[in-house]
N, C-alpha and C positions, 0 to 999 in steps of 0.2 A: 247616849247623846251627852249626858253630863260629863262623862269621861273625856269625850272629844272636846267639849267646851273648855274643860280644865286645861287640856294640852294646848289648845289654841291660846287661851289666856296666858299660860306660862310663856309661850313663844312671843306673844305680844309684849309681855312685861320685859322679857330678855332683850327684844329688839329695842324697846323704848329705853332700857337702861344703857344699852350700847350706844344708842344715838345721843343720849344725854352726856355720856362720858366723852364721846367724840366732840360734841359742842363745847364742853368744858375745856378739853384739851386745845381746841382751836382758839378759844378765847384767851387761854393762858399763853399760847404761842404768840398771838397777836400782841398781847400785853408786853411780853418779853421783847418781841421784835421792835415794838414801838419804843420801849424803854431804851434799847440799844441805840436806836436811831436818835433819841433825845440826847443820850450820852455823847454820841459821835458829834452831833451838832454842837453841843456845849463845849466839847474839846476843841472843835474848830473855832468857835467863837473865842474861847480862852486863848488859843494860840494866835488868832488874828489880832486880838487886843494887844498882844505883845509886839506887834509890828507897828512901829511908828518912826518918825524922823529922829526921835531921841533914843531909839533902841536899835541902832545899827552898828556894825563894825565899820568905822569910818576910813579904813585903809585896807589895801590888799598888798600882800607880799609878792614880789616878783623875783624869786631866788634864781641864781645862775647855776647852782649845783647844790646837792645834798650828799654829804659824805663821799664826795668824788664822783657821784652820778650827775652827768650834765643835765640841766633843765633848760629847754629851749622855749622862750616866751614868744608865742605866736597868737596873740590875742585876736579873736575874731573881730572884724570890722563892725562898727556901730550899726551898719545897715543890714548885717547878717540876720537872717530870720531867727537864729538861735540866741541872739543877744537880747536880753530883757532890759538891761541897764537899770534894774531895780536893786537898790542897795538894801542889805538886810543884816541881821545879826548872825554871826557864825556860831553854831552850837554843835553841829555834828559833822562827822566825816563818813561819807557813804561809799562802801566798797562795791564795785561792779566787776564783771568780766565781759570782754567784748563779744565772746562767743564766735569770733571770726577766726577760724582755724586756717584760712587760706594762707599760703606762703606769701610773705611780704607784707602781711597785715600788721605791721608794727606801729609804734607810737607816731612816727612821722606820717605814715599812710593814713591814720585816723585823723591827724591834724589836717592833712590835705583834704580829706573828705569833708570835715566840718567847714573848712574855709570855702570850698568851691562846689561841693556836690550835695550838701545837705539841703533838703527841701522841706523839712519840718522843724518845729521848734525844739525838738529833743537835742540836748547837748550836755556836756559835763565840763568839769574844770581842768582835770589832768588826765593824760594817758600815759601809762607806764609800760615799758618793755624791759627786756633783759639788759639793755645797754644805756638807755636814756629815758628822759621824761619830757613830755610836751605840755605846755600850759596854755589853755585855750580861752578861758574866761576869768576875769578878776575874782579872787576868792570871796570877796564880800558882795558879789552880785548873784542874784537868783538865776538858777539854771534848771531846766526841766529834765530831770534824769531819774527821779525816784518813783514816779507814778503816784505821788502823794504830795499834798500841799505842804505838809510839815517838812517832809524830806527835801522837797525842792526849795522851800523858803529858807531853811536853816542849815542845809547840808552842803558840804563841799563834795562834789561827785568825782570819784577817782575810778578810772577804767583800767583793768589789768589786761594786757594783750595775751592771747592764747594761740598765736600763729604757730604752725607746725615747725617752721624754721627758727624758732626762738627757744630759749631755755626758761621754762616757766619757774623753776626754782629761783633763778636769778631775778626774774620779774617779781615774784613773791617777796623776796628779800628787799628789792628796791622799793616796792610799795610800802613795806613796813618802815623803811628809812624816811620816806616822804611823810607818812602819817605821823611818825614820831616828831618830825621837824614841825609840822603844822600844829600839832597839839601843843608843843612847847611855845612856839612863837605867838600863837593866839590865846595862850593861857586857858586851854580847854581842860575839862575833867577827863580823866583817863577812861571813863565809860562812855565817851562820845562816839566810839566806833559803832557804826551801823552797817547794814547790808541792804541792798535793793529788796531782798526778800522780806526784811523787817517791815517795810512799808507797803509792799504790794502783794507779797506772797509768791512772787516770781522766783523761779529756780536760778537765782543770780546772787552772788558769784558761784556759778555751777560747780567748777572744779573744787573750790575751797569747801563749799557746803557738802558736796557729795563724798568728799574724802575726810569729812569731819576735821577740817584744819582751821576753822575759825578761831578756836581758842589758841591754837599755835600762832596764828597771825597776831592775835592780840598780845600774847605773851612776848613775842619778838618785839613788838612796839614798846611794851612796858620795859623790857630789858634795855632797849636803846635809850629810853627816857632816863632810866636810872644811871646809865653810863655817862650821859651828857648833863647830869645835874651840876 
């Protein structure tokens, strides 16, 4: 009987130890999770405190072209659901891809969609294809494109078209020309380039990220900035 009791006691001690370890790990997990939440909240408060009437870019560029690529200004009406009309500080340029491979889904097509068919608040500032660029929202106005308050409040959203009947390499190059132009004109730091993925974790811009071309994109922008100094 004593041997049986000893075995039972050992099992009870082991179970108790495992339970204690589990409780400790759970407590540590909750502490870390709570700490992260506090950090995230603090970051949001810090960022929000930077938004004021005295901390905005008080103008928007409306270029007609960039390095020979025509830019068509078709700003959405004030009544459009995607227009926030909230002025903000320009700090970042956020790169997206439309993920719309349908033939004809070029920059003009997306401009028409935003003007007449969009039923939600999601929008962006520019759409780029292999031949042209469309400008939808003033650069210094908030647009909801990054699934993140910081990205939306401070970022110029640029969509690259990926339609089958277009040349993505030209689109890629045209986008680097536009980004270089915006960086120079708004006197931004060269590390201002962001992606949708940076803010939300979404696989966007899909082609650029999946082919490890983000550094190439940035390098092309920097090269163009150096040429135009």
